[in-house]
LUMNUFI-64663 format. One record per residue (C-alpha): x, y, z; residue in three letters. Coordinates in Angstrom, 3 decimals. Example, Ala and Ser with C-alpha at 12.3 -4.5 7.8 and 13.67 -1.06 7.14 Angstrom:
PT         u         v         w    r
PT    12.300    -4.500     7.800  ALA
PT    13.670    -1.060     7.140  SER
This chain:
PT         u         v         w    r
PT  -120.525   -55.802   -13.787  MET
PT  -119.024   -58.915   -12.473  GLN
PT  -117.878   -57.028    -9.243  ASP
PT  -121.609   -55.866    -8.900  THR
PT  -122.870   -59.317    -9.288  ILE
PT  -120.454   -60.819    -6.815  ARG
PT  -121.330   -58.117    -4.345  ALA
PT  -125.058   -58.681    -4.825  LEU
PT  -124.403   -62.548    -4.255  ALA
PT  -122.479   -61.932    -1.125  VAL
PT  -124.858   -59.343     0.306  LYS
PT  -128.170   -61.573    -0.306  HIS
PT  -126.424   -65.015     0.177  GLN
PT  -127.146   -66.093    -3.240  LEU
PT  -124.972   -67.757    -6.028  SER
PT  -123.659   -65.687    -8.952  ASN
PT  -125.896   -67.694   -11.270  ALA
PT  -128.999   -67.004    -8.990  GLU
PT  -128.127   -63.303    -9.085  VAL
PT  -127.634   -63.370   -12.946  ILE
PT  -131.209   -64.893   -13.345  ALA
PT  -132.939   -62.383   -11.043  VAL
PT  -131.032   -59.540   -12.917  LEU
PT  -132.210   -60.641   -16.322  GLU
PT  -135.813   -61.391   -15.111  ARG
PT  -136.332   -58.253   -13.132  THR
PT  -134.985   -55.831   -15.811  PHE
PT  -136.870   -57.617   -18.464  ALA
PT  -140.173   -56.968   -16.610  GLY
PT  -139.241   -53.386   -15.761  MET
PT  -138.142   -52.499   -19.477  LEU
PT  -141.051   -54.261   -20.867  SER
PT  -143.367   -52.008   -18.930  ARG
PT  -141.356   -48.822   -19.741  TRP
PT  -141.268   -49.436   -23.439  TYR
PT  -144.664   -51.131   -23.702  GLY
PT  -142.974   -53.880   -25.656  GLN
PT  -141.538   -57.318   -24.939  ASP
PT  -137.991   -56.921   -23.837  VAL
PT  -135.476   -59.736   -23.537  LEU
PT  -132.433   -59.128   -21.217  THR
PT  -129.152   -61.091   -21.538  MET
PT  -126.209   -60.706   -19.249  LEU
PT  -122.767   -61.514   -20.724  ASP
PT  -119.393   -61.232   -18.933  GLU
PT  -119.233   -57.317   -19.447  ASN
PT  -122.777   -55.898   -19.690  ALA
PT  -126.432   -56.411   -19.551  LEU
PT  -127.928   -56.326   -23.005  LEU
PT  -131.459   -55.526   -23.820  ALA
PT  -133.446   -56.090   -26.895  VAL
PT  -137.027   -54.889   -27.474  ALA
PT  -139.372   -56.731   -29.724  TYR
PT  -142.328   -55.248   -31.551  SER
PT  -144.435   -55.925   -34.703  ARG
PT  -144.944   -53.343   -37.626  ASP
PT  -148.164   -52.689   -39.322  GLU
PT  -147.715   -55.566   -41.625  GLN
PT  -147.388   -57.970   -38.524  GLY
PT  -143.663   -58.536   -38.926  ASN
PT  -141.555   -58.940   -35.959  LEU
PT  -138.891   -56.459   -35.485  ARG
PT  -136.243   -55.978   -32.786  GLN
PT  -133.867   -53.295   -31.637  ARG
PT  -131.326   -53.014   -28.999  GLN
PT  -131.937   -50.454   -26.112  VAL
PT  -129.620   -48.720   -23.893  GLU
PT  -131.793   -47.143   -21.236  PRO
PT  -130.432   -45.073   -18.373  ALA
PT  -131.250   -47.952   -15.906  ILE
PT  -128.390   -50.129   -17.355  LEU
PT  -125.898   -47.277   -16.961  ARG
PT  -127.014   -46.915   -13.474  ARG
PT  -126.389   -50.583   -12.935  LEU
PT  -122.743   -50.279   -14.293  ARG
PT  -122.223   -47.375   -11.823  LYS
PT  -123.275   -49.695    -8.892  GLY
PT  -126.746   -47.964    -8.355  SER
PT  -129.165   -50.713    -7.893  ILE
PT  -132.982   -50.026    -8.114  PRO
PT  -134.876   -51.022    -4.949  GLN
PT  -137.008   -53.312    -7.050  GLN
PT  -134.005   -55.469    -7.755  LEU
PT  -132.898   -55.565    -4.105  HIS
PT  -136.759   -56.833    -3.507  ASN
PT  -136.310   -59.523    -6.042  ALA
PT  -133.180   -60.713    -4.669  LEU
PT  -134.369   -60.722    -1.093  GLN
PT  -137.525   -62.628    -2.192  ARG
PT  -135.211   -65.254    -3.748  LEU
PT  -133.009   -65.535    -0.864  ARG
PT  -136.133   -65.995     1.571  THR
PT  -137.601   -68.409    -0.678  ALA
PT  -134.445   -70.492    -0.570  ASN
PT  -134.486   -70.363     3.288  GLU
PT  -138.214   -71.438     3.239  VAL
PT  -137.523   -74.297     1.015  ALA
PT  -134.558   -75.383     3.342  SER
PT  -136.645   -75.078     6.440  TYR
PT  -139.668   -77.015     5.083  ARG
PT  -137.629   -80.141     5.664  SER
PT  -138.063   -79.417     9.354  CYS
PT  -141.780   -79.363     9.324  GLU
PT  -143.478   -82.011    11.605  LYS
PT  -140.222   -82.013    13.765  GLN
PT  -139.576   -81.036    17.351  LEU
PT  -137.782   -77.901    18.313  ARG
PT  -137.182   -76.222    21.552  TRP
PT  -137.641   -72.602    21.679  GLY
PT  -138.172   -69.569    24.167  GLU
PT  -141.432   -67.723    24.310  ILE
PT  -140.617   -63.953    23.505  VAL
PT  -143.846   -62.330    23.152  GLY
PT  -147.568   -62.575    23.538  ARG
PT  -150.132   -60.420    21.585  ASP
PT  -153.491   -59.223    22.927  PRO
PT  -155.248   -62.214    21.638  ASP
PT  -153.116   -64.657    23.443  GLY
PT  -150.867   -65.790    20.473  ASN
PT  -147.329   -66.610    21.364  LEU
PT  -144.266   -65.518    19.608  ARG
PT  -141.497   -68.177    19.958  VAL
PT  -137.834   -68.037    19.097  GLU
PT  -136.647   -71.283    17.699  ILE
PT  -133.471   -72.603    15.866  GLU
PT  -134.587   -74.439    12.782  ILE
PT  -131.007   -74.973    11.783  GLU
PT  -127.874   -74.482    13.920  ASP
PT  -127.189   -70.807    14.428  GLY
PT  -130.302   -69.817    12.494  SER
PT  -132.929   -68.574    14.977  PRO
PT  -136.404   -67.467    13.843  ILE
PT  -139.549   -66.184    15.410  ILE
PT  -142.485   -68.327    14.968  ALA
PT  -146.071   -67.952    15.799  LEU
PT  -148.075   -70.315    18.025  CYS
PT  -151.839   -69.521    17.763  PRO
PT  -153.663   -69.388    21.057  ARG
PT  -155.908   -72.268    19.871  ASN
PT  -152.745   -74.378    19.293  ARG
PT  -152.027   -74.440    22.907  VAL
PT  -153.921   -76.713    25.505  GLY
PT  -156.428   -74.984    27.685  ILE
PT  -154.850   -76.536    30.666  HIS
PT  -151.479   -74.655    30.122  GLU
PT  -152.417   -71.347    28.461  ARG
PT  -152.204   -69.399    31.724  HIS
PT  -148.980   -71.217    32.685  LEU
PT  -146.843   -70.361    29.602  LEU
PT  -145.035   -67.047    30.027  THR
PT  -142.425   -64.948    28.326  ILE
PT  -138.915   -66.366    29.038  GLY
PT  -139.958   -69.965    29.299  GLN
PT  -138.250   -72.623    27.058  ARG
PT  -140.552   -75.267    25.910  ARG
PT  -140.964   -78.001    23.074  ALA
PT  -142.863   -76.984    20.122  TRP
PT  -144.090   -78.915    16.975  HIS
PT  -143.214   -77.235    13.784  ILE
PT  -146.565   -77.141    12.005  ARG
PT  -145.798   -75.219     8.765  GLN
PT  -143.370   -72.804     7.235  ILE
PT  -144.278   -70.670     4.420  THR
PT  -143.271   -67.579     2.555  LEU
PT  -145.409   -64.469     2.868  VAL
PT  -145.160   -60.910     1.607  MET
PT  -145.821   -57.761     3.643  PHE
PT  -145.738   -54.475     1.825  ASP
PT  -143.630   -56.254    -0.897  ASP
PT  -141.110   -57.446     1.548  VAL
PT  -140.679   -61.369     1.853  PRO
PT  -141.046   -62.794     5.306  LYS
PT  -140.818   -66.389     6.630  ILE
PT  -144.096   -67.421     8.415  ASP
PT  -143.301   -70.301    10.765  ALA
PT  -146.296   -71.759    12.715  ARG
PT  -145.645   -74.121    15.722  VAL
PT  -148.118   -75.760    18.207  ASP
PT  -148.223   -77.737    21.315  ARG
PT  -151.350   -79.828    20.713  VAL
PT  -150.072   -82.081    17.990  SER
PT  -149.777   -85.824    18.351  LYS
PT  -146.562   -85.752    16.549  THR
PT  -145.011   -83.802    19.558  LEU
PT  -145.632   -86.637    21.780  VAL
PT  -143.908   -89.085    19.772  THR
PT  -141.003   -86.838    19.095  ASN
PT  -140.513   -85.993    22.723  LEU
PT  -140.181   -89.627    23.569  ILE
PT  -137.887   -90.270    20.663  LYS
PT  -135.642   -87.549    21.783  SER
PT  -134.984   -89.433    24.895  HIS
PT  -134.224   -92.898    23.127  LEU
PT  -130.985   -93.951    22.015  ARG
PT  -132.344   -95.996    19.124  ALA
PT  -135.097   -95.205    16.635  SER
PT  -138.316   -97.059    17.306  LEU
PT  -141.664   -97.238    15.387  PRO
PT  -143.862   -95.689    18.045  ILE
PT  -146.893   -93.622    17.462  HIS
PT  -149.233   -91.449    19.194  CYS
PT  -152.634   -92.965    18.494  GLU
PT  -154.900   -90.809    20.323  LYS
PT  -154.262   -87.486    22.442  ARG
PT  -156.723   -85.907    24.879  TYR
PT  -154.599   -82.614    25.254  VAL
PT  -153.855   -81.862    28.889  GLY
PT  -155.254   -85.190    30.009  LYS
PT  -153.640   -88.242    28.373  GLN
PT  -151.827   -89.499    25.281  SER
PT  -152.117   -93.107    24.103  LEU
PT  -148.736   -94.255    22.479  VAL
PT  -148.323   -97.585    20.634  SER
PT  -144.820   -99.270    20.820  SER
PT  -143.369  -102.570    19.780  PRO
PT  -141.415  -102.889    22.986  CYS
PT  -141.063  -101.376    26.492  ARG
PT  -140.174   -97.843    26.714  LEU
PT  -137.767   -96.194    29.259  PRO
PT  -139.619   -94.815    32.181  LYS
PT  -137.440   -91.706    32.133  GLU
PT  -138.586   -90.893    28.546  ALA
PT  -142.245   -91.191    29.450  LEU
PT  -141.933   -89.084    32.600  LEU
PT  -139.951   -86.396    30.967  ALA
PT  -142.612   -86.092    28.160  THR
PT  -145.540   -86.333    30.628  SER
PT  -143.821   -83.493    32.638  GLU
PT  -143.230   -81.322    29.632  GLU
PT  -146.784   -81.577    28.202  LEU
PT  -148.359   -81.645    31.680  ARG
PT  -150.427   -84.862    30.784  GLU
PT  -150.245   -88.548    31.304  HIS
PT  -148.606   -90.798    28.842  VAL
PT  -150.124   -94.332    28.558  LYS
PT  -148.164   -96.837    26.380  VAL
PT  -150.031   -99.587    24.601  LEU
PT  -148.188  -102.865    23.550  TYR
PT  -149.126  -105.602    21.153  GLY
PT  -152.745  -106.497    21.316  LYS
PT  -153.842  -103.359    23.241  LYS
PT  -152.270  -101.157    20.607  ALA
PT  -154.073  -103.246    17.938  ALA
PT  -157.429  -102.839    19.791  ASN
PT  -157.096   -99.142    19.841  VAL
PT  -156.186   -98.922    16.188  LEU
PT  -159.368  -101.127    15.218  SER
PT  -161.687   -98.863    17.185  ARG
PT  -160.341   -95.667    15.649  SER
């Protein structure tokens, strides 16, 4: 039993404790449906124990230990597909929880596909060595560059949202990115700065101009690089000019 748990933990990149929890939960649900009774499963060092609970005609709670064939199959290393799916869901959920810390951040990624509706598939690295395919909807790309973005190009993307979705009971990571966010402007500028500064994109007219507020002068190289990447002018507002923009917003 312990060898089986360790093997599943390695295969699905989970801890032994997570595998045990999934085993108990999954088999409890399966056995409850099969027996038409509430079944509690407990995994000790050597075996998975199952106890069925029911009430007699007087309403008294009774319990009995069950030894279904499914438990013997588990001991022999034959794992039901339902268990594999449950383990994969947990693994994917763990990945999504980790990746969500990267939402609203900047990532560079290569365009690897385009569907008939114009939506882009982008390969990005959320974490080092962990590339995923993200979707950039057509309406999340500026009109001025929709015809310019082609497969094979490497561009900057704003990570909009990362969620867990199910397709035919198979868990998938659904990552959405865009090129129209105001956050993308500030993150691009900050990526060229040596020190962190409280700069903000106050207004953005995609494909035309972004208005950025800053407490101090920004390097010309950072502004030019951002302007070239987004194909729009970047104007920086300092002091009173920034305050006036904010007051009119």
